C-alpha positions in Angstrom: 111.4 106.0 133.6 112.5 102.7 134.8 114.8 100.0 133.2 111.9 97.8 132.7 110.1 100.8 130.5 112.9 101.5 127.9 111.0 103.2 124.6 110.4 101.1 121.8 112.2 101.7 118.4 108.8 103.2 117.2 108.2 105.7 120.1 111.5 106.9 119.3 110.7 107.3 115.9 107.3 109.2 116.5 109.3 111.4 118.8 111.6 112.1 115.9 108.7 112.2 113.3 107.0 115.4 115.8 109.8 116.9 116.0 110.4 117.0 112.1 106.6 118.0 112.2 108.3 121.3 114.3 106.2 120.3 117.2 107.6 121.7 120.6 109.2 119.1 123.3 106.6 120.2 125.3 104.0 119.7 122.8 105.3 115.9 122.2 105.7 115.0 125.6 102.0 116.1 126.4 101.4 114.2 122.5 103.2 110.9 123.5 102.8 111.0 127.8 106.5 110.9 128.0 108.8 112.7 130.4 110.3 116.1 128.7 113.5 114.9 129.6 113.2 111.6 127.4 111.9 113.8 124.4 114.6 115.8 124.5 117.2 112.8 124.7 116.0 111.0 121.6 116.0 114.1 119.6 119.3 114.8 120.9 120.7 111.5 120.1 119.2 111.7 116.7 120.6 115.1 115.7 124.1 114.0 117.0 123.9 110.7 115.0 120.8 109.8 113.2 120.3 107.3 116.0 116.7 106.3 117.1 117.2 102.8 118.0 118.1 102.3 121.7 121.9 101.4 122.2 122.4 98.2 124.4 122.4 98.0 127.9 124.0 96.2 130.4 122.1 92.6 131.5 122.1 89.8 130.1 121.4 90.1 126.3 118.7 88.2 123.8 120.7 85.4 122.8 118.9 84.9 119.7 117.4 86.9 117.1 113.8 86.7 115.4 115.3 85.4 112.3 117.6 82.6 114.1 114.4 81.9 116.0 112.7 81.2 112.6 115.7 78.7 111.7 115.7 77.2 114.9 111.6 76.1 114.7 112.0 75.0 111.3 115.1 72.6 112.3 112.9 71.2 115.3 110.0 70.6 113.0 111.8 69.3 110.2 114.0 67.0 112.4 113.9 63.8 114.4 116.9 64.3 116.5 117.9 62.6 119.3 118.9 65.1 121.8 118.9 68.7 122.2 122.5 68.6 121.4 122.3 67.5 117.9 119.3 69.5 117.9 121.8 72.5 118.6 124.3 71.7 116.2 121.8 71.3 113.5 120.7 74.5 114.5 123.9 76.1 114.3 125.0 74.5 111.5 122.0 76.2 109.7 122.3 79.6 111.1 125.8 80.0 112.0 124.7 81.4 115.3 126.5 80.5 118.5 124.5 79.5 121.3 124.2 76.6 124.4 122.3 73.6 124.3 120.2 75.3 127.3 119.5 78.2 125.4 117.9 76.5 122.3 116.0 74.4 125.3 114.8 77.5 126.5 113.7 79.0 122.9 112.1 76.0 121.9 110.1 75.4 125.2 108.7 79.6 124.9 107.7 79.0 121.3 105.6 76.2 122.8 107.6 73.0 121.9 106.6 70.2 125.1 107.5 67.0 125.9 110.6 64.6 125.2 114.0 66.3 124.1 114.2 63.0 121.6 111.8 64.1 119.1 110.7 67.9 119.7 108.6 67.9 117.7 104.6 69.1 117.7 101.8 66.6 118.6 101.0 64.4 115.8 97.4 66.4 116.0 98.9 69.8 116.5 100.7 68.6 112.7 97.3 67.3 111.1 95.8 70.1 111.8 98.2 72.6 110.7 98.3 70.4 107.4 94.3 70.3 107.1 94.0 73.9 108.1 97.0 75.2 106.1 97.1 72.8 102.6 93.8 71.9 101.6 91.8 75.0 103.1 89.7 72.7 105.8 88.5 74.5 108.7 89.9 77.7 107.4 87.2 80.6 107.4 86.6 83.9 108.5 86.2 83.3 112.4 90.1 82.6 112.0 91.0 86.4 111.6 90.5 88.9 115.0 89.1 91.5 114.0 88.3 94.7 116.1 87.0 97.7 116.5 89.6 100.2 116.8 90.3 104.3 117.4 92.8 106.0 115.6 94.2 108.2 118.5 97.2 109.8 116.5 98.1 110.0 113.3 101.5 111.3 111.6 102.7 110.6 108.2 106.1 108.2 108.5 109.3 110.6 107.7 111.1 109.9 104.2 107.5 108.0 103.2 105.1 109.5 101.0 102.4 107.0 101.3 102.6 105.8 104.7 100.9 107.1 108.4 101.9 105.3 111.4 99.2 105.2 114.0 98.6 104.5 117.6 95.2 102.8 117.9 93.0 102.0 120.8 91.8 98.5 120.4 90.4 98.2 124.1 94.1 96.5 125.4 96.0 98.0 128.2 98.0 100.1 125.6 98.0 101.3 122.2 98.6 99.1 118.8 101.0 100.7 116.3 99.6 100.8 112.8 101.4 101.6 109.8 99.1 102.0 107.0 99.8 103.2 103.1 96.6 105.6 103.4 98.2 109.2 103.0 97.3 109.4 99.6 93.6 108.3 100.5 92.7 109.9 103.5 93.7 113.1 105.0 95.8 113.2 108.1 93.1 115.5 109.3 90.6 112.7 109.0 92.4 109.9 110.4 92.8 111.5 114.1 89.9 109.9 116.0 88.7 107.7 113.2 86.8 105.0 114.3 88.0 101.6 112.4 88.4 97.9 112.2 91.3 96.3 112.6 92.6 92.6 111.8 94.5 91.9 115.4 96.5 88.9 114.7 98.4 89.3 111.6 102.4 88.1 112.4 104.0 91.9 114.0 105.9 93.1 111.0 108.8 96.0 110.2 107.9 98.8 107.9 110.6 101.5 107.0 112.2 100.6 110.8 108.7 100.9 112.4 106.5 97.2 113.7 103.0 97.1 112.9 101.0 95.5 115.1 97.8 95.3 113.2 95.9 96.0 109.8 93.5 98.7 108.9 90.9 96.7 106.7 90.1 98.9 103.4 87.6 98.6 100.9 89.9 98.9 97.6 88.9 99.5 94.1 92.1 100.5 91.2 91.0 104.3 91.7 90.5 104.0 95.3 90.6 103.2 99.0 88.2 103.6 101.9 88.5 102.5 105.6 85.7 100.1 106.9 83.5 102.0 109.3 82.4 100.4 112.6 78.2 100.9 113.3 77.6 103.9 115.0 78.0 102.7 119.1 80.9 100.4 118.7 83.8 100.7 121.2 87.4 100.3 120.9 88.3 96.4 121.2 84.6 95.3 120.6 84.8 92.2 118.4 83.9 92.1 114.7 81.7 88.6 114.0 80.6 87.2 110.5 77.4 85.6 111.5 77.2 81.6 110.3 81.5 81.3 111.0 81.6 80.8 114.9 84.8 80.7 116.7 87.8 81.4 118.0 90.3 83.8 116.1 93.8 82.5 115.9 96.2 83.8 119.1 98.6 84.7 115.4 98.3 83.7 112.0 101.0 81.4 110.9 102.3 83.2 107.3 103.7 79.6 106.7 99.9 77.7 106.5 98.3 81.3 104.3 95.0 81.3 106.3 94.8 85.0 105.4 95.8 84.3 101.5 92.7 82.2 101.8 90.3 83.9 103.2 91.2 87.6 101.7 89.6 86.3 98.1 85.9 86.0 100.0 86.2 89.6 101.5 84.4 92.1 99.6 81.9 94.7 100.3 78.0 94.2 98.9 76.0 96.4 97.0 74.9 98.3 100.0 78.9 99.0 100.8 78.5 96.5 103.8 81.3 94.3 104.2 81.2 90.9 104.0 82.2 87.4 104.2 80.6 84.7 101.5 78.0 87.5 101.1 77.8 87.6 105.4 78.1 90.7 106.9 80.6 91.6 109.6 78.9 92.8 112.5 79.4 94.1 115.7 76.9 92.3 118.0 74.1 94.2 118.6 75.2 97.4 117.5 74.9 96.7 113.1 77.2 95.9 110.4 80.5 97.8 109.1 80.4 99.1 106.4 82.5 101.3 103.5 81.5 104.7 102.3 80.6 104.7 99.0 82.6 101.4 97.6 80.4 98.8 96.5 80.9 94.8 94.9 84.6 95.6 96.3 87.6 93.6 97.9 88.3 94.3 101.1 92.4 94.1 102.2 
């Protein structure tokens, strides 16, 4: 495996999880498409020190942690400072991180900030759109959600977590997405394998028990029961799930600060026929039909 293909923390955790499930090195290698030598090395490292994360390597390290990047964005949006040097000083005071102005300039550029360094604020139009979409509810509807059909390739209980599955899900991309879902108590593991699901693919990735989850399995839910939404027959991984009457392209990533999901979710429900809907209009895969729960009618979707 080349240097550019270092295993993610999730892959390492999955190897250890499979080992704890009494799978052999050969079986894990075939299941995860990894060299046996790599699988053996991960298991040995875990046995020796209980560690699954990658050790620091030679080469240029990342300058800022994700939490520091969030602080930097907040400082940049909240302050009209005269220069990137002044912004760097403000950021160092707020975060405690010691970085150069060159690093700050590069990180801001990667975040999407453009224009003169004397302001380092987003355009007035973009700010107005954010305020309109995130605060007063205008232009916030289900089209902002990136809903796609996925196929669960593998699902395993997350070690030391009573209610969580960690899954690899094909959503029509070059590589499967890692998804952590709280479904162990509702769906048997054998019913998770090779199952078609509806995924929300543009929630901001978040870690659960150290595993970075890259999507959300959409489910109908009642106080007593949870059911995975089923795509229509003939749907394929990557197919877009849309709602008639709400055209538009989804956000690349939902911004937690604008609470788009929180505004949309109360209007997501199954109808009397168990069809998944938004404000009464069905979740559909074009030319293939509607998405639905198995038995839960008039239930919230989340």
